[in-house]
C-alpha positions in Angstrom: -7.1 12.3 33.0 -4.0 10.5 32.0 -3.0 10.5 28.4 -3.0 6.7 28.3 -6.6 6.6 29.4 -7.5 9.2 26.8 -5.8 7.1 24.1 -7.7 4.0 25.3 -11.0 5.7 25.2 -10.3 7.2 21.7 -9.4 3.7 20.5 -12.6 2.3 22.0 -14.6 4.9 20.2 -12.8 5.3 16.9 -11.8 1.7 16.2 -15.4 0.3 16.1 -16.5 3.4 14.2 -13.7 3.0 11.7 -14.3 -0.7 11.3 -18.0 -0.1 10.8 -17.3 2.7 8.4 -15.0 0.4 6.4 -17.5 -2.4 6.4 -20.4 -0.1 5.7 -18.5 1.4 2.7 -17.9 -2.1 1.3 -21.6 -3.0 1.8 -22.8 0.3 0.3 -20.4 -0.1 -2.6 -21.6 -3.6 -3.3 -25.2 -2.6 -2.9 -24.6 0.3 -5.3 -23.1 -2.0 -7.8 -26.2 -4.3 -7.6 -28.5 -1.3 -7.9 -26.5 0.1 -10.7 -26.6 -3.2 -12.6 -30.3 -3.5 -12.1 -30.8 0.1 -13.1 -28.8 -0.4 -16.2 -30.8 -3.6 -17.0 -34.0 -1.6 -16.8 -32.7 1.1 -19.0 -31.3 -1.4 -21.5 -34.6 -3.1 -21.6 -36.4 0.1 -22.3 -33.9 1.1 -25.0 -34.3 -2.4 -26.4 -38.0 -1.8 -26.6 -37.4 1.5 -28.4 -35.0 -0.2 -30.8 -37.7 -2.8 -31.4 -40.0 -0.1 -32.6 -37.4 1.0 -35.2 -36.8 -2.6 -36.1 -40.4 -3.2 -36.8 -40.4 0.0 -38.9 -37.6 -1.4 -41.0 -39.3 -4.7 -41.3 -42.4 -2.9 -42.7 -40.2 -1.0 -45.1 -38.6 -4.3 -46.2 -42.0 -5.8 -47.0 -42.9 -2.8 -49.0 -39.6 -2.8 -50.8 -40.0 -6.5 -51.7 -43.2 -5.5 -53.4 -41.7 -2.5 -55.0 -38.7 -4.4 -56.5 -40.9 -7.1 -57.9 -40.9 -5.3 -61.3 -43.2 -6.1 -64.2 -41.2 -3.8 -66.6 -37.6 -2.6 -66.5 -37.8 0.1 -69.1 -36.4 3.4 -68.0 -39.6 5.4 -68.3 -41.5 3.0 -66.1 -38.8 2.9 -63.4 -38.6 6.8 -63.3 -42.3 6.9 -62.8 -42.1 4.4 -60.0 -39.4 6.5 -58.3 -41.5 9.6 -58.5 -44.5 7.7 -56.9 -42.3 6.4 -54.1 -41.4 9.2 -51.7 -39.2 7.0 -49.5 -37.0 5.9 -52.4 -34.3 8.0 -53.9 -33.5 5.8 -56.8 -34.1 2.4 -58.3 -31.4 0.5 -60.1 -31.4 -2.7 -62.2 -28.4 -5.0 -62.9 -28.7 -7.8 -65.4 -27.3 -11.3 -64.8 -24.0 -10.2 -66.2 -23.7 -7.4 -63.6 -24.2 -4.7 -66.1 -26.3 -1.6 -65.5 -29.7 -1.6 -67.1 -31.0 1.3 -65.1 -30.1 4.0 -64.7 -28.7 3.8 -68.2 -25.0 4.4 -68.6 -25.6 5.7 -72.1 -28.2 8.1 -73.3 -29.9 11.0 -71.4 -30.1 10.7 -67.6 -31.7 12.9 -65.0 -29.9 15.0 -62.4 -31.0 12.6 -59.6 -29.6 9.7 -61.6 -26.3 11.6 -62.0 -26.2 12.1 -58.3 -27.0 8.4 -57.8 -24.0 7.4 -59.8 -21.9 9.7 -57.7 -23.1 8.1 -54.5 -22.8 4.4 -55.5 -19.2 4.1 -56.4 -18.6 1.8 -53.4 -21.6 -0.3 -54.3 -20.5 -0.6 -57.9 -17.2 -2.0 -56.8 -19.0 -4.5 -54.6 -21.9 -5.3 -57.0 -20.7 -9.0 -57.1 -22.2 -9.4 -53.6 -25.7 -9.4 -55.1 -24.9 -12.7 -57.0 -22.8 -15.1 -55.0 -22.6 -15.0 -51.2 -19.3 -17.0 -51.1 -17.6 -14.7 -53.6 -19.0 -11.7 -51.8 -17.4 -12.7 -48.6 -14.0 -13.0 -50.2 -14.2 -9.8 -52.0 -15.5 -7.9 -49.0 -12.7 -9.2 -46.9 -10.2 -8.2 -49.6 -11.7 -4.7 -49.8 -11.2 -4.1 -46.1 -14.8 -4.8 -45.3 -16.0 -1.5 -46.6 -19.4 -2.8 -47.5 -22.0 -4.1 -45.0 -24.2 -6.8 -46.4 -27.0 -8.9 -44.9 -28.6 -11.8 -46.8 -32.2 -12.4 -45.8 -33.8 -15.9 -45.8 -36.1 -16.9 -48.6 -35.6 -15.3 -52.0 -32.2 -13.8 -52.6 -32.5 -10.4 -51.1 -31.1 -8.2 -48.5 -29.7 -4.9 -47.3 -26.5 -3.2 -48.5 -25.2 -0.2 -46.5 -22.3 2.2 -47.1 -21.2 5.6 -45.9 -21.3 8.6 -48.2 -21.3 12.2 -47.4 -22.4 12.9 -43.8 -24.3 9.7 -43.2 -25.3 6.2 -44.0 -26.9 5.1 -47.3 -29.2 2.1 -47.5 -30.1 -0.1 -50.5 -32.6 -2.9 -50.5 -32.1 -5.4 -53.3 -33.5 -8.6 -54.6 -32.4 -11.1 -57.3 -35.0 -12.7 -59.4 -34.9 -16.2 -61.1 -33.3 -14.8 -64.2 -30.3 -13.5 -62.2 -31.2 -9.8 -62.6 -30.8 -7.6 -59.5 -33.3 -4.9 -58.6 -32.4 -2.5 -55.9 -34.0 0.5 -54.2 -32.0 3.3 -52.5 -33.8 4.7 -49.5 -34.2 8.4 -49.2 -31.9 9.2 -46.2 -33.9 12.2 -45.0 -37.3 10.4 -45.4 -35.8 7.4 -43.5 -34.8 9.6 -40.6 -38.1 11.3 -40.6 -40.0 8.0 -40.5 -37.8 6.8 -37.6 -38.3 10.0 -35.7 -42.0 9.8 -36.2 -42.0 6.5 -34.3 -39.7 7.5 -31.5 -42.0 9.6 -29.3 -44.4 6.6 -29.1 -41.5 4.6 -27.7 -40.6 6.9 -24.9 -39.3 5.8 -21.5 -42.2 7.1 -19.5 -42.1 4.1 -17.1 -38.3 4.0 -16.8 -36.5 5.4 -13.8 -35.4 9.0 -14.1 -37.7 9.4 -17.1 -38.7 12.9 -15.9 -35.2 14.2 -15.9 -33.5 12.0 -18.6 -32.5 12.5 -22.2 -32.7 9.9 -25.0 -30.4 10.5 -28.0 -30.5 8.7 -31.4 -26.9 9.0 -32.6 -25.2 8.2 -35.8 -21.9 6.2 -36.3 -19.8 9.3 -35.3 -21.9 9.9 -32.2 -23.6 13.0 -33.6 -27.2 13.3 -32.5 -29.8 12.6 -35.1 -32.8 13.1 -32.8 -33.3 13.5 -29.0 -36.1 13.9 -26.6 -36.2 14.6 -22.9 -35.6 17.5 -20.4 -32.0 16.9 -19.4 -29.2 18.9 -21.1 -26.0 16.9 -20.7 -22.6 18.6 -20.3 -20.1 18.3 -23.2 -18.0 15.7 -21.3 -20.9 13.8 -19.8 -21.1 10.1 -20.9 -24.4 8.3 -21.4 -25.6 6.0 -18.6 -26.4 3.3 -21.1 -25.8 2.9 -24.9 -27.7 0.4 -27.1 -27.0 -0.3 -30.8 -29.8 -0.7 -33.3 -30.2 -3.9 -35.3 -29.0 -4.3 -38.9 -29.1 -2.4 -41.3 -29.1 0.6 -38.9 -26.6 -1.1 -36.5 -24.3 2.0 -36.9 -26.9 4.0 -35.1 -27.2 3.9 -31.3 -29.7 4.9 -28.6 -28.1 6.7 -25.7 -29.6 7.5 -22.4 -28.3 10.5 -20.3 -29.4 11.4 -16.8 -28.5 14.2 -14.4 -25.6 13.0 -12.2 -27.2 14.0 -9.0 -30.4 12.2 -9.9 -28.4 9.1 -10.8 -26.5 9.4 -7.5 -29.7 9.6 -5.5 -31.3 6.7 -7.3 -28.3 4.5 -7.0 -27.0 5.1 -3.5 -29.2 7.6 -1.7 -31.1 5.2 0.4 -28.1 2.9 1.2 -26.0 5.9 2.1 -28.6 7.4 4.3 -29.1 4.1 6.1 -25.4 3.7 6.5 -24.8 7.2 7.8 -27.7 6.9 10.2 -26.4 3.6 11.6 -22.9 5.0 11.9 -24.3 8.1 13.7 -26.3 6.0 16.1 -23.2 3.8 16.9 -21.0 6.8 17.3 -23.4 8.4 19.8 -23.6 5.1 21.6 -19.8 4.7 21.8 -19.3 8.3 22.8 -21.9 7.9 25.6 -20.1 4.7 26.6 -16.8 6.5 26.7 -18.2 9.3 28.7 -19.7 6.8 31.1 -16.3 5.1 31.5 -14.6 8.4 31.9 -17.0 9.5 34.7 -16.6 6.1 36.4 -12.9 6.3 36.2 -12.8 9.8 37.4 -15.1 8.8 40.4 -12.9 5.9 41.2 -9.8 8.0 40.9 -11.3 10.6 43.3 -12.2 7.8 45.8 -8.7 6.3 45.4 -7.1 9.7 46.1 -9.4 10.1 49.1 -8.4 6.7 50.4 -4.7 7.5 49.8 -5.1 10.9 51.5 -6.9 9.1 54.4 -4.1 6.6 54.7 -1.5 9.4 54.6 -3.3 11.3 57.3 -3.7 8.3 59.5 0.0 7.3 58.9 1.1 10.8 59.9 -1.2 10.7 62.9 0.2 7.3 63.9 3.8 8.3 63.4 4.0 10.8 66.3 2.5 8.7 69.1 4.4 5.7 67.7 7.7 7.7 67.9 6.9 8.5 71.5 6.1 5.0 72.3 9.3 3.8 70.8 11.3 6.5 72.5 9.9 5.9 76.0 10.2 2.1 75.5 13.9 2.5 74.7 14.4 4.8 77.7 12.6 2.3 79.9 14.7 -0.5 78.5 17.9 1.2 79.5 16.7 2.0 83.0 15.2 -1.4 83.7 16.9 -3.6 86.3 19.0 -6.4 84.7 17.5 -8.9 87.2 14.0 -8.5 85.8 14.5 -10.5 82.7 10.9 -11.2 82.0 10.1 -7.5 81.9 13.1 -6.9 79.7 11.9 -9.5 77.2 8.4 -7.9 77.1 9.9 -4.4 76.7 12.2 -5.7 73.9 9.1 -7.0 72.1 7.5 -3.5 72.4 10.6 -1.8 71.0 11.0 -4.3 68.2 7.3 -4.1 67.1 7.3 -0.4 67.3 10.3 -0.3 65.1 8.6 -2.6 62.6 5.5 -0.5 62.7 7.6 2.6 62.1 9.1 1.0 59.0 5.7 0.1 57.7 4.5 3.7 58.2 7.6 5.1 56.5 7.1 2.7 53.6 3.4 3.8 53.2 4.3 7.5 53.3 7.3 7.1 50.9 5.1 5.1 48.5 2.5 7.8 48.6 5.0 10.6 47.9 6.5 8.6 45.1 3.0 8.1 43.5 2.5 11.8 43.7 5.9 12.5 42.2 6.9 14.4 45.4 9.8 12.1 46.5 13.0 14.1 46.4 16.7 13.3 47.2 18.4 15.2 50.0 22.0 14.3 49.8 24.5 15.2 52.6 28.0 14.2 53.4 28.1 10.8 55.1 29.8 7.4 55.3 27.9 4.5 53.7 29.4 1.9 56.1 28.2 4.0 59.1 24.7 4.0 57.6 24.8 0.2 57.1 26.0 -0.3 60.7 23.2 1.9 62.0 20.6 -0.1 60.1 22.0 -3.4 61.2 22.0 -2.2 64.9 18.2 -1.6 64.6 17.7 -5.2 63.3 20.3 -6.9 65.4 18.1 -7.8 68.4 15.4 -9.2 66.2 18.0 -11.1 64.0 19.7 -12.6 67.0 16.3 -13.6 68.4 15.7 -15.6 65.1 19.2 -17.1 65.3 20.5 -15.1 62.2 24.3 -14.7 62.1 25.2 -11.3 60.7 28.4 -10.8 58.6 29.3 -7.3 57.5 32.2 -6.8 55.1 32.8 -3.1 55.1 34.7 -1.4 52.3 32.8 1.9 51.8 34.3 4.1 54.5 35.0 7.2 52.4 32.8 10.3 52.9 30.4 10.7 50.0 27.2 12.6 49.1 24.3 10.4 50.1 20.8 10.7 51.5 21.2 8.7 54.7 17.5 8.5 55.4 16.6 7.0 52.0 19.6 4.6 52.1 18.7 3.4 55.5 15.1 2.9 54.4 16.3 0.8 51.5 18.5 -1.3 53.8 15.7 -1.6 56.3 13.4 -3.2 53.7 16.1 -5.6 52.6 17.0 -6.6 56.2 13.3 -6.9 57.0 12.8 -9.4 54.2 15.6 -11.5 55.6 14.0 -11.3 59.0 10.6 -12.4 57.6 11.4 -14.8 54.9 15.0 -16.0 55.2 15.5 -16.4 59.0 15.5 -20.2 58.5 18.8 -19.9 56.8 20.4 -18.4 59.9 22.7 -16.1 57.8 22.8 -12.5 56.6 25.8 -11.2 54.7 26.3 -7.5 53.8 29.2 -6.3 51.7 30.0 -2.8 50.6 32.5 -1.4 48.1 33.2 1.9 46.5 34.5 2.6 43.0 34.8 6.3 42.2 31.4 7.9 42.3 29.7 4.5 42.7 28.9 2.5 45.8 27.7 -1.1 45.6 26.0 -2.9 48.6 25.3 -6.6 48.3 22.8 -8.2 50.7 22.5 -12.0 50.6 21.0 -14.7 52.8 20.7 -18.5 52.8 16.9 -18.7 53.0 14.5 -20.4 50.6 15.2 -17.7 47.9 12.8 -16.1 45.5 10.5 -18.5 43.6 11.2 -18.5 39.8 7.7 -17.4 39.1 8.4 -14.1 41.0 11.8 -13.2 39.7 10.4 -10.9 37.0 7.7 -9.4 39.1 9.2 -9.2 42.6 9.7 -5.4 42.3 6.1 -4.7 41.3 4.0 -3.1 44.0 1.8 -5.4 46.2 3.6 -8.5 44.9 4.3 -11.0 47.7 5.4 -14.6 47.6 2.0 -15.5 49.2 -1.2 -13.5 49.9 -2.5 -15.9 52.4 -3.4 -14.2 55.6 -2.7 -17.3 57.6 0.9 -17.5 56.6 1.9 -15.4 59.5 4.2 -13.0 57.7 3.6 -9.2 58.0 4.2 -6.9 55.1 2.3 -4.8 52.5 4.1 -5.9 49.3 5.6 -2.5 48.6 9.0 -2.8 50.4 11.0 -3.9 47.4 9.2 -1.5 45.1 10.1 1.4 47.4 13.7 0.2 47.8 14.2 0.1 44.0 12.5 3.5 43.5 14.7 5.0 46.1 17.8 3.4 44.6 16.9 4.8 41.1 16.2 8.2 42.7 19.8 8.0 44.0 21.1 7.5 40.5 21.5 3.7 40.9 19.4 0.6 40.9 18.4 -2.5 42.9 18.5 -5.8 41.2 18.1 -9.5 42.1 21.2 -11.4 41.4 21.5 -15.1 40.6 22.4 -17.2 43.7 22.8 -20.9 44.3 21.4 -20.6 47.8 19.0 -18.0 49.2 18.5 -14.6 47.7 21.1 -11.9 46.7 20.2 -8.3 46.2 22.7 -5.8 44.6 22.2 -2.2 45.5 24.0 0.4 43.3 24.2 4.0 44.3 25.7 7.1 42.7 27.7 8.7 45.6 29.8 11.6 44.6 32.5 12.7 46.9 32.1 16.1 48.7 32.9 19.0 46.4 32.7 16.9 43.2 
């Protein structure tokens, strides 16, 4: 198989597969993005539901704290008793309308827990103004670098205050009564986390995708896990699939969902990828089958073509021997024929002329076949180019005179050179034959030769109709004729000029069509080294 055909077949197979692979990759990528977005939406929805459970827990705590901070007595003993009876509260504080501590007392004996409370609420003490005026609170908070997080709730003046102390978040719920006094309750951080954790298993992601192999993490503001549930153990560098922040006042906490990478990959793109690969495999098999079919058909046609060429060669060889005998005996008979018998002489001249033409056609076919098989070789011997031109003209002279063509030969290549006389004569025979067939109406054939060192140039021109403009670039292609009509009466196979140019190039030269005002002009260039060069 020729390399060009292999390249064509590879292109026919690989180009569609490559185009489909690129298109399929784009489609699969877009489909994965859609699936990924939907997948994330499902998980976010589930995490939102989980966050809603925590939010409802905080709402319930808020209602209880509203009742708890609705004090009937603000004396220290009563407040300490209330703290002991409230396991979810670490401390209760009271500020009067002048923003002074009423409880825990700044003077007098205080408990250890109250000392620890004062150690924790340094930030809150600096921001205690926020419990009185919202506008002033906003200004002071901005000036303080927004260290305090405050939310005012609708209805009575109340809300949450959060700040960071130690290793986590501290929460205070406060309310301001009609007298301007502020009562607040600090939540027990450990009890708050325990209450949240107690609710989380009831808010699991049982109906979410990947629930069997996933992991849900409740993380603090630093990303450290506070609580987690699920079977998956993420790697240290693994990032969560989705992250959802809780609502205020626990907005520093987040819910994170982790899933095994292979499980996520299968869920997001397994079906699309399988469908794409299957389609690509089917197309690949189909294209390979088509390429194999074309290859077999091409191989079969090439075998048949070689058989036809071989048959033509064999027939041509078989015809050449009897044709040579016919031509030889016709020429002998022509010389022995009585000059008085002009009719017989004319008939015999036709036999000789047609046998010569048939010999040229057979030689062209055999030469073309050898050239196609790369078996055409140059056999140069010492000879004179002008003598070879004269010999070729002598063969055509009777036919040219019969057609009324005047022959003019300007000989200027009389030096002995290295030349393949048979190939040169075949080239000239094809050029003269074209004048005989196509340019006889011009009545003129001019042949001029010249030598310049190792180069010989032969120009053959006529005054016929010339070469049509549409054929000037294709006239040397095989089987290209001015007209393919069988009724036009011109013999020829369309390979004469092709063979002539190939033989010229084999001889180290070329055959070209030169511009001419009238008729056609062919320029034959040959490399003809002198003997011994």
